[in-house]
C-alpha positions in Angstrom: -0.1 -86.4 -138.4 2.5 -87.2 -135.6 3.6 -83.8 -135.5 0.1 -82.3 -134.8 -0.4 -84.9 -132.1 2.8 -84.0 -130.5 1.8 -80.3 -130.7 -1.6 -80.9 -129.0 0.0 -83.0 -126.3 2.5 -80.3 -125.7 -0.3 -77.9 -125.4 -2.4 -79.9 -122.9 0.7 -80.4 -120.6 1.3 -76.4 -120.9 -2.3 -75.6 -120.0 -2.3 -78.1 -117.3 0.7 -76.8 -115.3 0.6 -73.1 -116.6 3.3 -70.4 -117.1 4.8 -69.9 -113.7 5.2 -73.7 -113.0 6.6 -74.3 -116.4 9.1 -71.2 -116.1 10.4 -73.1 -112.9 10.5 -76.2 -114.8 12.4 -74.7 -117.6 15.1 -73.7 -115.1 15.2 -77.1 -113.5 15.6 -78.8 -116.8 18.1 -76.3 -118.1 20.2 -77.1 -114.9 19.9 -80.8 -115.5 21.1 -80.2 -119.2 24.3 -78.3 -118.1 25.0 -80.9 -115.6 24.6 -83.8 -118.0 26.7 -82.0 -120.6 29.9 -82.1 -118.1 29.5 -85.9 -118.1 30.6 -88.5 -120.5 27.1 -90.2 -120.7 25.9 -89.0 -124.1 22.6 -91.0 -123.8 21.7 -89.0 -120.6 22.7 -85.8 -122.2 20.2 -86.2 -125.2 17.5 -87.2 -122.9 18.2 -83.9 -121.0 18.2 -82.1 -124.4 14.8 -83.6 -125.2 13.3 -82.5 -121.7 14.6 -78.9 -122.4 13.2 -78.8 -125.8 9.7 -79.8 -124.9 9.5 -77.3 -122.0 10.7 -74.6 -124.4 8.1 -75.6 -127.0 5.6 -75.2 -124.0 6.8 -71.9 -123.0 6.5 -70.5 -126.8 3.0 -71.8 -126.7 1.9 -70.3 -123.3 3.6 -67.0 -124.1 1.7 -67.1 -127.2 5.1 -65.9 -129.1 5.1 -68.7 -131.8 5.5 -66.4 -134.9 8.0 -64.1 -132.8 9.9 -67.4 -131.8 10.1 -68.7 -135.5 11.1 -65.4 -136.7 14.1 -65.1 -134.3 15.2 -68.5 -134.7 15.2 -68.1 -138.5 17.3 -64.9 -138.1 19.6 -66.4 -136.1 20.2 -69.3 -138.3 20.7 -67.1 -141.2 23.2 -65.0 -139.2 25.1 -67.9 -138.0 25.2 -69.4 -141.7 26.5 -65.8 -143.0 29.1 -65.9 -140.2 30.3 -69.3 -141.2 30.6 -68.4 -144.8 32.8 -65.5 -143.8 35.2 -67.5 -141.4 38.5 -68.4 -142.8 39.6 -72.0 -143.1 42.6 -74.1 -143.7 43.3 -74.6 -147.4 45.0 -78.0 -146.5 42.7 -79.6 -143.9 39.5 -77.5 -144.4 39.4 -76.8 -140.5 37.7 -73.6 -139.6 40.7 -72.6 -137.5 42.3 -69.7 -139.4 41.4 -65.9 -139.1 41.8 -65.4 -142.9 40.3 -67.0 -145.9 42.0 -70.1 -147.2 45.4 -70.0 -145.3 46.7 -72.8 -143.6 46.3 -73.7 -139.9 49.0 -73.7 -137.5 49.3 -77.6 -137.8 49.2 -77.5 -141.4 51.6 -74.8 -141.9 54.7 -77.0 -142.1 57.0 -78.4 -144.8 55.8 -79.7 -147.2 52.4 -78.3 -146.9 53.7 -74.8 -146.3 52.8 -72.6 -149.3 55.6 -71.9 -151.9 55.8 -68.2 -151.1 56.5 -69.1 -147.4 59.3 -71.6 -148.0 62.8 -70.5 -147.4 
């Protein structure tokens, strides 16, 4: 129920201001997000993330591209998950920091963690 109410509010705001105004608002909000990302105040950063998210939702609605947006978003999530699965990770600390699958990273590639075949 809350989700539908939020959706209706987002549409009312978007209709009130219109596409051109909200394009400018998106530029403003993304700039504020970039600035906040460089500062240590995490709560402010989260607030700016919410602002950007709300304006993006309005833009998707105003452009009448909900289906396309959802389709592209899903494809990008699938692609990222595939890339993560293909990435190598350290067999010792499980850090995603090595180029090939299941090898130790540089910080773990020392005695006694070094694989037997690499010990001299």
